[in-house]
C-alpha positions in Angstrom: 117.8 35.7 69.5 116.6 34.8 73.0 118.8 35.4 76.0 119.0 32.1 77.9 122.2 32.7 79.8 121.9 32.3 83.5 118.4 30.9 83.5 119.2 27.2 83.3 119.8 26.8 87.0 116.5 28.4 88.0 114.5 26.2 85.6 116.2 23.1 86.9 115.3 24.0 90.4 111.7 24.5 89.4 111.4 21.1 87.7 109.6 18.6 89.8 111.6 15.5 90.7 109.7 12.3 89.8 109.5 9.2 91.9 110.8 5.9 90.6 108.5 4.7 87.8 107.8 8.3 86.6 105.2 9.1 89.2 104.7 12.8 90.2 103.6 11.7 93.7 102.3 8.7 95.6 98.8 10.2 95.4 99.0 10.2 91.6 100.1 6.6 91.6 97.2 5.6 93.9 94.7 7.5 91.8 95.8 5.8 88.6 95.8 2.3 90.1 92.3 2.9 91.5 91.1 3.8 87.9 92.4 0.5 86.6 89.9 -1.4 88.8 87.3 -3.6 87.0 84.1 -1.7 86.1 81.1 -1.9 83.9 81.5 -1.8 80.1 79.8 1.6 79.9 82.2 3.0 82.6 85.5 2.0 80.9 86.6 5.5 79.8 88.5 6.5 83.0 90.2 3.1 82.9 91.3 3.6 79.3 92.6 7.1 80.1 94.6 5.7 83.0 96.1 3.1 80.7 97.0 5.7 78.1 98.8 7.7 80.8 100.6 4.5 81.9 101.5 3.7 78.3 103.2 7.1 78.0 105.2 6.4 81.2 106.2 3.0 79.9 108.0 4.5 76.9 110.7 5.9 79.2 113.4 3.3 79.8 114.2 4.5 83.3 110.6 3.7 84.3 110.5 0.1 83.0 111.9 -1.8 85.9 110.2 0.2 88.7 106.8 0.0 87.0 106.8 -3.8 86.6 108.4 -4.2 90.0 105.4 -2.4 91.6 103.3 -5.4 92.7 100.1 -3.5 93.1 100.3 -1.9 89.7 101.3 -5.2 88.1 98.3 -6.9 89.5 96.0 -4.1 88.3 97.6 -4.3 84.8 97.2 -8.0 84.6 93.5 -7.6 85.7 93.1 -5.3 82.7 94.5 -7.9 80.4 92.3 -10.8 81.7 91.1 -13.0 78.8 87.4 -13.9 78.4 86.1 -16.5 80.8 83.6 -18.8 78.9 81.9 -19.5 82.3 81.4 -15.9 83.3 78.0 -15.2 84.7 76.9 -18.9 84.5 77.3 -19.8 88.2 73.8 -19.7 89.7 75.3 -20.3 93.2 77.7 -17.3 93.1 77.2 -15.4 96.4 78.8 -12.2 95.0 78.3 -10.4 91.7 81.1 -11.4 89.3 83.5 -8.7 88.1 82.9 -7.4 84.6 85.6 -8.6 82.2 87.7 -5.9 80.4 86.9 -5.0 76.8 89.3 -5.8 74.0 90.2 -2.1 73.8 91.2 -2.2 77.5 93.1 -5.4 77.0 95.0 -3.9 74.0 96.1 -0.9 76.0 97.2 -3.1 78.9 99.2 -5.3 76.6 100.7 -2.2 75.0 102.1 -1.2 78.4 103.4 -4.8 79.0 105.0 -4.9 75.6 106.9 -1.7 76.4 108.0 -3.0 79.8 109.1 -6.3 78.3 111.9 -4.5 76.5 113.8 -4.5 79.8 115.7 -7.8 80.3 115.0 -7.8 84.0 111.3 -7.5 83.4 111.2 -10.1 80.5 113.0 -12.6 82.8 110.3 -12.1 85.4 107.5 -12.1 82.9 108.5 -15.4 81.5 107.7 -17.0 84.9 104.4 -15.2 85.4 101.7 -17.9 84.9 98.9 -15.3 84.8 100.6 -13.2 82.1 101.5 -16.3 80.1 97.9 -17.5 80.2 96.5 -14.1 79.2 98.9 -13.8 76.2 98.1 -17.3 75.0 94.3 -16.8 75.2 94.4 -13.3 73.6 96.2 -14.7 70.5 93.0 -16.5 69.6 91.5 -15.4 66.3 88.3 -14.1 68.0 90.2 -11.0 69.3 91.0 -7.7 67.6 93.9 -7.9 65.0 95.8 -5.1 66.8 95.5 -6.8 70.1 96.8 -10.1 68.7 99.7 -8.3 67.0 100.8 -6.8 70.3 100.5 -10.3 72.0 102.7 -11.8 69.3 105.3 -9.1 69.8 105.2 -9.5 73.6 105.5 -13.3 73.2 108.6 -12.8 70.9 110.3 -10.9 73.7 109.4 -13.5 76.4 110.4 -16.4 74.2 113.8 -14.9 73.6 114.0 -14.4 77.4 113.5 -18.2 77.9 109.8 -18.6 78.2 109.6 -21.5 75.8 112.4 -23.9 76.8 110.6 -27.1 76.0 107.7 -26.8 73.6 108.2 -30.3 72.2 105.0 -32.3 71.6 106.6 -35.4 70.0 105.5 -37.3 73.1 101.8 -36.5 72.4 100.1 -39.1 70.1 99.2 -37.7 66.7 95.7 -39.3 67.2 94.3 -38.9 70.7 93.4 -42.1 72.4 89.8 -43.2 72.7 88.4 -41.4 75.9 87.6 -43.7 78.8 85.3 -43.3 81.7 87.0 -41.6 84.7 87.8 -43.9 87.6 86.6 -41.3 90.1 83.4 -39.9 88.7 82.6 -42.7 86.3 81.7 -40.2 83.5 83.3 -39.8 80.1 84.5 -37.1 79.6 85.6 -36.6 83.2 83.7 -33.9 85.2 85.8 -34.0 88.3 87.2 -30.5 87.7 84.1 -29.0 86.1 83.9 -25.3 86.9 87.7 -25.0 87.6 89.7 -22.5 85.6 91.5 -24.0 82.7 95.1 -22.6 82.5 96.8 -22.3 79.1 100.4 -21.4 80.0 102.6 -24.4 79.3 105.6 -24.0 77.0 103.9 -25.9 74.3 100.7 -23.8 74.5 102.7 -20.6 74.6 104.8 -21.7 71.5 101.7 -22.6 69.5 99.8 -19.5 70.3 102.9 -17.4 69.4 103.2 -19.2 66.0 99.7 -18.2 65.1 101.4 -14.9 64.2 103.3 -16.7 61.5 100.4 -18.7 60.1 99.7 -18.6 56.3 96.7 -16.3 56.8 98.5 -13.8 59.1 99.7 -10.4 57.8 103.2 -10.6 56.2 104.7 -8.3 58.8 103.5 -10.4 61.7 104.9 -13.5 60.0 108.3 -11.9 59.5 108.4 -10.7 63.1 107.6 -14.1 64.6 109.8 -16.1 62.2 112.7 -13.7 62.7 112.4 -14.1 66.5 112.3 -17.9 66.0 115.5 -17.8 63.9 117.2 -15.7 66.7 115.9 -18.2 69.4 117.4 -21.1 67.5 120.9 -19.7 67.7 120.9 -18.6 71.3 123.3 -20.5 73.5 120.6 -21.0 76.1 118.2 -22.5 73.6 117.7 -26.3 72.9 117.0 -26.5 69.1 116.0 -30.1 69.3 113.2 -29.2 71.7 112.0 -26.4 69.4 112.1 -28.6 66.3 110.3 -31.2 68.3 107.1 -29.2 68.1 104.8 -30.1 65.2 103.5 -26.6 64.9 107.1 -25.2 64.6 107.9 -27.6 61.8 104.7 -27.0 59.9 104.8 -23.2 60.2 108.4 -23.0 59.0 107.8 -25.4 56.0 104.7 -23.5 54.9 106.4 -20.1 55.2 109.5 -21.4 53.3 107.5 -22.7 50.3 107.8 -21.1 46.8 105.2 -18.5 46.3 105.3 -17.1 49.8 106.2 -13.3 50.1 110.0 -12.8 49.8 110.5 -11.4 53.3 108.5 -14.3 54.8 110.5 -16.9 52.9 113.8 -15.4 53.9 112.8 -15.4 57.6 111.6 -19.0 57.4 114.7 -20.2 55.7 116.8 -18.3 58.3 115.0 -20.2 61.0 115.4 -23.5 59.2 119.1 -23.0 58.7 119.6 -22.0 62.3 
């Protein structure tokens, strides 16, 4: 039997006191943030190692609010989760070399950190208003990305939706059949090219809702479907939610009805019926 009596105080004194967010020092923070900077695809290893360290820190509840509240760290983290830009490298007039986009593995680690931090109500309330984050999550739900990356995006969106990120996803005002395109009054071209080259943002409530519901599509893994449909059922009964706006989205109606149909996995059907009854 070990003799531990009388040694606790000395050990406590030797323990290093961490800074808010779990940092051992300001130098360690600065070093990690520097490693998160954009880099070439064959130089991503230090970036991924830094994200792994950050992911470990983000599992400690006391670190959640300070980490997301750190503006410099937050910007670096969002840069790591940048979705692909279809126009990357296509501008022949660019004066400076464009930054290399992150790989899907880097994006997945960054979204893992964001998912952990979104468990804090203060953070999720701030995240729901972050247009850059909303855009990244919507784009990374596309089927061209890694399944594990998409799963983390669906889980993160579930937390943000429950925090109020999807107040009015209704699309009933949008015609079922798009009107016939007309020539633009300004450029005279159809389709309009007035904003050609500008970044296309995908962060509206409707786009966010429909990206999230890809996790409950018929071809999605059953556990993803249960998670999304369960969050949808919870959303429908929240006092802050507007059920008529949620049901006003065609994708919501279609997803629930498909998932509730006979022949679907039992857990999926139960979750869909719960959402329908809510």
